[in-house]
C-alpha positions, 0 to 999 in steps of 0.5 A: 321204500316199501317194507316186508317183513319175514319171520320173526325179526327187525324192521328197518327203513334203509335203502336196503333191508335184511331181516333176521332174527337177533342172532343173525347179521342183517346189512342195510345201505343208507342210500340204494343209488348214486348218481353223478353229474356230467364228467370229462372222459378219462377223469375222475371225479370227486366221490361220493359214499355209501353207508353199511350198517349191521343192523341184526345181532351177530357179526357180519362176515364181508366176504367180497365188495365188487363194482362193475362199469366206469365206477371204482370204490375203497371202503373201510369195512374190513372182512367183518362188521360187528353187529350195530357197527357201519362201516363206509364205502368211497365211489368214484366215477371215470368215464370211458366214453360219452354218454349215460353210463351205468354200475352196480357196488354189490356186497357179497355176505353172510347176511340172509340178503346177501349180496346187498346192491347199489345202483351206480349212474353218471354222464361221461362228456367231452372237454370243451374244444373248438372245431373248425369248419371250412366251406367250401372245401374247394374254390375254383376261379374261371378265366382270368387275365394273366397279371390282373386280379379277379374278383374275391371268392369267400371262404367261411371258417365256422367254430362248430366246438365248444371253445375259442378257435385260436388262429395262428396263420392264414397263407395262401400259396400259388398265384391266390392271395387272401385277406381276412376279417377274422379275429385272432381268437373265433368263439364257440359257434362263431363265424367270419370269413376270407376273401380269395383272390386269383392272380395268374402269373402265366396262362394255364390251369393253376393250382394252389391251397389256403391254408388256417393253422388253428387249435382245433384238432384237425389243423391245419385246415385247408381249401384248395384253389384253382384257376385258369390263366388267360392271355390278354386280349390285346389291340391292334391298330390297322390303318388304311393308309400311311400317308395321304398327298394333298394337291395344289391348295390356294393359301388360307383357302380349305382342301376336299376331305381325304379319308383314312380308315382306322380298324382294329385288327386285334382280340381287346377293345382299342382305347383311344387317347386322342387323334390329333393333326399337326400342321397346316391339317385338320381332322374330324373323326367317328372313332370316339374313345373306344373301338371294338375288336374288328369294328372300324372307323373314319378320320376326315383329312383336311388341308389348309394351307397357312403359306405358300410352298410344301408342307407336311404334317401327321395325323397322331393316333395314341391309343393303347396298341402296342404300337401307339403311336401310330401316324399317317404322313400328311403333304401337300402344296400351297399356292399364293393368292393374289391379295390386295394389302393396305397401307396409310401414310400417315398413321395419324394426323393432329390438327393444331388450334382451331377456332370453333365452327371454323374449318382447318386447312386440309391435310393429306393421307395417302392410300397404297395398294402393296399386294399382288391383286386389286384393292376393292374400295367399298366404303371411306368414312371420317368421324367426330369433327372431322371430313374427307374428300377423296379423289380414291377409285371403288377399285385400285390396281396393285402397286397403286395409290390415291389421296384423300383430304381430311379437315376439321371443323371443332363445334366446340372447345378442348381437345376433340378425336376421330378417325378415317376408317376404310372398308375394303377387300384387304385381310386387315380391313377395316383400317384406321386413321387416327384423327385429333385436335385442338379446339380453342374458343375464339379470342381466348389463350389456352394453355398446355403443358409437356410433362404435366408432372416431373420426378426427379430420381434420388438427390443427395441433401443440400445439393441440386440436380440436373435441370428438367424442362417443362414446356408451356405451349399456348394452344389458344388463338389468343395471347396469353398473359403471365402474372406470375411463375412461382415454384414450392419446396425444394424445387426452383426455376428459371423461365423464358416466357416474360410476360406473354406467350403468343398464340400457337408459341411455346416458352420453357421453365428449367426446374432443379431439385435442391433437398434439405431433409431425407425422404420423398419430397414434393412441390408444384411450378404453378402460373397465374394468366389470363387463361381458363383454369388459372393458375394450372400447375404441374406437380414436382416429385423427388427424393432426397438422400444422404451422401454415400459415406465410406468408413473402414474398419480401422484407421490405420494398418499396423504389421510390427516386426516381420521376418524379411522372405516371410508375410503377415496378412491383416483383413479391413472392412469398408461400409457405406454408412450414408444414403447413396451408393457409393463406388470405389473405383481404384483401390491402389497401395505404396510402401515397399511388400505392401499388397491387396487382394480380395477387392475388384474395382470397380465395387459398388456399396449399396447404403448399409453394405459393407466389404472386406479385403486382405492387406499383406505385408511381405518385407523383402529387406530389414528396416522400417516400411511406411506405407498407404492404402488408396481407395478412389471413390465418389463419396464427399471424401473421394480419396480414402487413405489407410496408413500402413507400417511395419518393419522388415527384420533379418531372419535370426542366426541358427543357435550354436554350442561353442566349445573349446578344452585345453591341450592333452598332455600326450601325443593325441591324433585329434578329439571327440566330442559327446553330447547328453540332453541330461546330466551324467550321461548318457552321451553321444559323440556328434563330431563326424570325425576326429577334431584336430583341433582343440575347439568345436562348434556344435549348430545341431541344438535347438533353442530353449534347450540344455545341453551337457557335453565331455570330450576324449582324446585319441592317442596315436596308438587309436587308444582313447582316453575317458571322459572329459569333465561335463560342461553345461550350455543352455541356448537361448529361446532367441 
């Protein structure tokens, strides 16, 4: 800082300089200015200090210390400052407006350059605060069908402040709804979006408000919402005809088509889910799945009767119109056609053993036309080793018959098959008669079994089944010599075959099953003979099971003593501990008062199964009773007897106490009897009227209790005596 001297005096390099002679005061500040950093509005800064020094030789008189602008000062300078002394001034900044603020600290004194000044400066700033800006300020939706939801429109919320924006809640009123991804706290400078939709509940202009609650100054923020509800465009169905009638149509033929026009007479698109024909009617259409408003399409309907007579049906339209489904009634008449039919007798032919390269005797097939029209026969053919000759015409009138002869000429040994095939104009053409025959080599026997296997049902161990039969037939053309018939396993056989069976002849074997072990068992019946393939065998199967065994949960039933007129019951359980079903065909009891309940016969118990029932003893008289529960069944013990015992006892007499006493020495009218459950009373009179004699029986006592009695006499003057001495009576429990 520049220094300028004026006359004689001292020099100073302070921020403020005052020069004077040594007999004058001089004031100098330690700083020429004070600058404050940014300070929140209406809040006081930390103080800054300046030092005032009297550099002169005389006392500095301080007349005034002042400050201007948004600044304030305090000091310890007092009113005078001795030569060479200093004091301190403390300045604070309290901005009242935003931006740069300035002021001056001034001291008026007796120094030559009074007043001395310090320039003051600072910046007022606002407190960090959020600020919410919503765009757009209003949202308008175009026409929207009532009860349908519009596409979403977006509202953007921006925090233009310098602090986090806390969101308290969002809501949309009226027919409007909002969804948002806005966080609960939006940082300064950040934005988020709110999606708003419109679902009008009524036709016409609808309004509402999107309200956003937050901690910004202008909360809540609002966005005006508006939209127009429009009536839904609805389809409607108009049909050119509500019914179609077809003239007579031959059964199984299709009529010419008749048409129906469907028009969408509504204002919205018609969605067609289905168009279906029922009965003997069919449809084809040009409608597709959607028909625009005022558009039309056509449906072609045909009639193919399956039977004669009046037939009905309908074309049914299923769509989104209010009257769906709609129908067009259909009717038509089917008329019978004169058609032929084929009946063949028999349906199959079987030829017995025939020597290879020889022709069998002919067998006959009869063909009958049971239909109403002529049967046109276009072909009759035999296949395989079979041949036919026929007298059937190419056209067989209704109701007529013809025959053909079939022969069998085998070319190889074995079972051979074929068929006679008829080709004609009947509905089931071609028809067939199945043919089969057995060819045998010349001069050779052949063996056939019926059946080829035998299976026996479950059989109790060590018991023999009923016999099943196997038939052996010599289907060859030479005698069959039997060397042996053997059986294996748990099976046995007897037969009437002898040692030879003539060509074409049969014999039988009776086979029985006697299992000795449980489970599935097998064996075979084998034949050694002179036929090809010897020995031949028949497979045998059977299952051995243990016999059904009926066991009871207790061997006897004892009821003990039961009072006559009362009952006692016990539960018994029977179990099938064997391997086959046990059937209880009857359940009975003997003995007076013994009965059964809970069992119904016939009762079938599978292996391992149990059944419970109840037996009851209700004696009607006293004395011992013996009886029996008898279960009749199909087990090895066909009659299971369970002894039953019980005794009928008489009901015990009710308990009572008999009292007697001595005669009174005075004339009395009678006596009163008193009783107490505790010794010494209090006593309660128990006789309903005066007792005329010197005894009384108390029949109101309970078994197992003790009672205490006293007696009084009542004189002819109706005066009652004092209590007699107390007596005690204990009633036994039984």
